[in-house]
TORKOLLUM-477516 format. One record per residue (C-alpha): x, y, z; residue in one letter. Coordinates in steps of 0.25 Angstrom, whole numbers, plus 5000, padded with zeros to 4 digits. Example, Ala and Ser with C-alpha at 12.3 -4.5 7.8 and 13.67 -1.06 7.14 Angstrom:
<rs>
504949825031A
505549965029S
</rs>
This chain:
<rs>
500050005000M
501150095003D
501750074989N
500450114982S
500250244991I
501750284987L
501450254973K
500150344973V
500950454980N
502150444971D
501250454959S
500550574965G
501850634968L
502350614955K
501150684949S
501250804958E
502650814955L
502350804940E
501350924941K
502351004949M
503450984939F
502551024927S
502051144935K
503551174937V
503851154923K
502751254919I
503251354929L
504651344923V
504151364909D
503351484913K
504551534920F
505451514907N
504351574899I
504251704908S
505851704908K
505851704892D
504751814892E
505551904902N
506751894893K
505951934882L
505352054889L
506652104894K
507252094880E
506052174876K
506252284886V
507652294882K
507152324867E
506152424872L
507152494881E
508152494869H
507052554860S
506752654870L
508152694871S
508152714856E
506952794857A
507552884867E
508852904859I
507952944847K
507153034855V
508453104861S
508953114847N
507853184842R
507753274854N
509153314851S
508853334836E
507753434840L
508653504849L
509653524838V
508553564828K
507953664838D
509353724841K
509553744826E
508153804824I
508553904836T
509853934830D
509253964816L
508254054823K
509354124830N
509954144816K
508754204810I
508654304822L
510054334820E
509854344805E
508754444807R
509654534815K
510754524806N
509954524793K
510354394786V
510054374772S
508654324769G
509154194762E
509854154775D
508654184783K
507754104774A
508753984775Q
508653994790L
507254004791K
507053874781S
508053804790R
507253844803I
505953794796R
506553674792E
507153634806L
505753674812M
504953574802V
506053464805R
505853494820L
504353494820D
504353354812T
505353304822H
504453344833L
503253284826E
503853154824Q
504353144838K
502953184843T
502353074834N
503452974839N
503153004853N
501752974852F
</rs>
């Protein structure tokens, strides 16, 4: 009788161990999947950070260009004011005014593009 009880208990124990091992295997598989997903997400974050850095550099470069253009416009305006005082030829004035208009149009276009890109 004792042997039959032990056999029943052994088979029940084996069954429970098999269930436990299958659950552990499922948990290990889920852990590995999560680990892989985490790795992919970290790579995606790095890519996004790189893209953000590139965008910040582009914005910084455009801001620098804007400052240079604005300075050039200011310099040209000052030249026109000085020319009025010094009575510079009409042809030079026309060239300066044309250049100022051209720079202002380029500046407006650039600002419009920047505004469109930000929204």
